[in-house]
C-alpha positions as CSV (number, residue, x, y, z in Angstrom):
1,M,-5.4,-49.4,-8.3
2,L,-8.4,-47.3,-9.5
3,W,-7.5,-43.6,-9.0
4,K,-10.3,-41.0,-8.5
5,V,-9.8,-38.4,-11.2
6,A,-11.4,-35.0,-11.7
7,I,-11.2,-32.9,-14.9
8,L,-11.6,-29.1,-14.9
9,T,-11.8,-27.2,-18.1
10,A,-11.2,-23.5,-18.0
11,S,-12.7,-22.0,-21.1
12,D,-15.0,-19.0,-21.6
13,K,-16.4,-20.4,-24.9
14,G,-16.7,-23.9,-23.4
15,A,-18.6,-22.5,-20.3
16,R,-21.0,-20.7,-22.7
17,G,-21.6,-23.9,-24.7
18,E,-20.0,-22.4,-27.8
19,R,-17.2,-24.9,-28.1
20,E,-17.0,-28.7,-27.7
21,D,-14.6,-29.7,-25.0
22,T,-12.4,-32.1,-27.0
23,S,-9.4,-31.7,-24.7
24,A,-11.3,-33.2,-21.8
25,Q,-12.3,-36.1,-24.0
26,V,-8.6,-36.8,-24.6
27,I,-7.9,-36.6,-20.9
28,R,-10.8,-39.0,-20.2
29,E,-9.4,-41.6,-22.7
30,L,-5.9,-41.4,-21.4
31,V,-6.9,-41.5,-17.7
32,E,-9.1,-44.6,-18.3
33,E,-6.7,-46.4,-20.6
34,E,-3.2,-45.4,-19.3
35,V,-3.6,-44.3,-15.7
36,G,-6.3,-46.7,-14.5
37,G,-8.5,-43.9,-13.3
38,E,-12.2,-43.3,-12.9
39,I,-13.6,-39.9,-13.7
40,I,-15.5,-38.8,-10.6
41,E,-16.1,-35.2,-11.5
42,Y,-16.0,-33.1,-14.7
43,R,-16.7,-29.4,-14.9
44,I,-16.3,-26.5,-17.3
45,V,-15.8,-23.0,-15.9
46,P,-15.0,-19.7,-17.5
47,D,-11.5,-18.3,-17.4
48,E,-12.2,-16.6,-14.0
49,S,-9.7,-17.1,-11.2
50,D,-12.3,-17.3,-8.4
51,E,-14.4,-19.9,-10.3
52,I,-11.3,-22.0,-11.0
53,V,-10.2,-21.8,-7.4
54,A,-13.7,-22.8,-6.1
55,A,-13.9,-25.8,-8.5
56,L,-10.4,-27.0,-7.6
57,I,-11.2,-26.8,-3.9
58,E,-14.4,-28.7,-4.3
59,M,-12.7,-31.3,-6.5
60,T,-9.9,-31.9,-3.9
61,D,-11.7,-31.3,-0.6
62,Y,-15.2,-32.5,-1.2
63,F,-14.9,-35.1,-4.0
64,Q,-11.4,-36.1,-2.7
65,A,-10.0,-36.7,-6.1
66,D,-6.5,-38.3,-6.1
67,L,-5.7,-36.5,-9.4
68,V,-7.2,-33.3,-10.8
69,L,-6.3,-32.5,-14.4
70,T,-7.0,-29.0,-15.7
71,T,-7.1,-28.0,-19.3
72,G,-7.0,-24.5,-20.7
73,G,-6.0,-21.1,-19.4
74,T,-2.3,-21.8,-19.4
75,E,-0.9,-19.6,-22.1
76,L,-0.1,-15.9,-22.3
77,A,-3.5,-14.3,-22.9
78,N,-4.8,-11.9,-20.3
79,R,-7.6,-14.3,-19.4
80,D,-5.3,-17.3,-19.1
81,V,-5.3,-17.6,-15.2
82,T,-5.3,-21.3,-14.5
83,P,-1.7,-21.4,-13.1
84,E,-2.3,-18.4,-10.8
85,A,-5.6,-19.9,-9.6
86,T,-3.9,-23.3,-8.9
87,K,-1.1,-21.5,-7.0
88,R,-3.7,-19.9,-4.7
89,I,-4.9,-23.3,-3.5
90,I,-1.9,-25.7,-3.5
91,E,0.2,-26.4,-0.5
92,R,3.3,-27.5,-2.4
93,E,4.5,-27.3,-6.0
94,V,5.8,-30.3,-8.0
95,P,8.0,-28.3,-10.4
96,G,9.7,-31.3,-11.9
97,M,6.5,-32.6,-13.5
98,A,5.8,-29.2,-15.2
99,E,9.4,-29.0,-16.3
100,A,9.3,-32.5,-17.7
101,M,6.2,-31.6,-19.7
102,R,7.7,-28.4,-21.1
103,M,11.1,-30.1,-21.9
104,S,9.5,-33.1,-23.6
105,V,7.1,-31.1,-25.8
106,M,9.7,-28.4,-26.6
107,Q,11.8,-31.0,-28.4
108,K,9.0,-31.2,-31.0
109,N,7.4,-27.7,-30.7
110,R,9.4,-24.7,-29.5
111,A,6.1,-22.9,-28.7
112,A,5.8,-25.2,-25.6
113,M,8.0,-22.6,-23.8
114,L,4.9,-20.4,-23.7
115,F,3.0,-23.0,-21.7
116,R,2.7,-21.8,-18.1
117,G,1.1,-24.8,-16.4
118,I,2.1,-25.9,-13.0
119,C,1.7,-29.1,-10.9
120,G,1.1,-29.1,-7.2
121,I,-0.4,-30.8,-4.1
122,R,-3.4,-29.9,-2.1
123,G,-4.0,-32.3,0.8
124,R,-3.9,-35.8,-0.8
125,S,-4.6,-34.6,-4.3
126,L,-2.2,-34.0,-7.2
127,I,-3.2,-31.2,-9.5
128,V,-1.7,-31.0,-13.0
129,N,-2.3,-28.0,-15.4
130,L,-2.5,-29.1,-19.1
131,P,-2.8,-27.0,-22.2
132,G,-6.2,-26.3,-23.8
133,T,-5.8,-28.3,-27.0
134,P,-6.2,-32.0,-27.6
135,K,-2.7,-32.3,-29.0
136,G,-1.2,-30.3,-26.1
137,V,-3.1,-32.4,-23.6
138,H,-1.9,-35.7,-25.2
139,E,1.8,-34.6,-25.5
140,N,2.1,-33.1,-22.0
141,L,0.3,-35.9,-20.3
142,A,2.4,-38.5,-22.2
143,A,5.5,-36.8,-20.8
144,I,4.6,-37.5,-17.2
145,M,2.4,-40.6,-17.6
146,D,5.1,-43.1,-16.5
147,Q,5.6,-41.2,-13.2
148,L,1.9,-40.6,-12.3
149,P,1.3,-43.9,-10.5
150,E,4.3,-43.4,-8.2
151,A,3.4,-39.7,-7.7
152,L,-0.2,-40.6,-6.8
153,L,1.0,-43.3,-4.4
154,M,3.2,-40.7,-2.6
155,V,0.6,-38.0,-2.5
156,T,-2.2,-40.3,-1.3
157,G,0.1,-41.8,1.4
158,Q,0.1,-45.3,-0.1
159,Y,3.8,-45.4,-1.2
160,R,5.8,-48.3,0.1
161,Q,9.6,-48.3,-0.4
């Protein structure tokens, strides 16, 4: 199955064109190679809650992405607001996925406990917050990769028991 995937990067410097978005490149490679997904939308927005919310709504409601992967804005800095923006628009959380990411990465790097990303559902879309570094993206996505196909089948209403 070819999943429709959207990537949202929250980064002030990225939005101003001052930083290359290498984390989104890692997401793109993993999605195409491991998940069997097609990138249908990609956007960089500043670390502003209202802009993140608007982009997430457009990606889920207009583009009807099966999976939205965010990168950036998930640590402890004042401008890191991606989890809060995500909470504003999801209908249900999927805490086990975020817990699995933190647990897996903490075995190698104790700083993973500072990652505040969440996972949730809006309509028929699964939203997963990822860290803002290529290494963080790879490690966290790898922690849930084996369960993504089943989760997507469930969220999109295609799951058959």
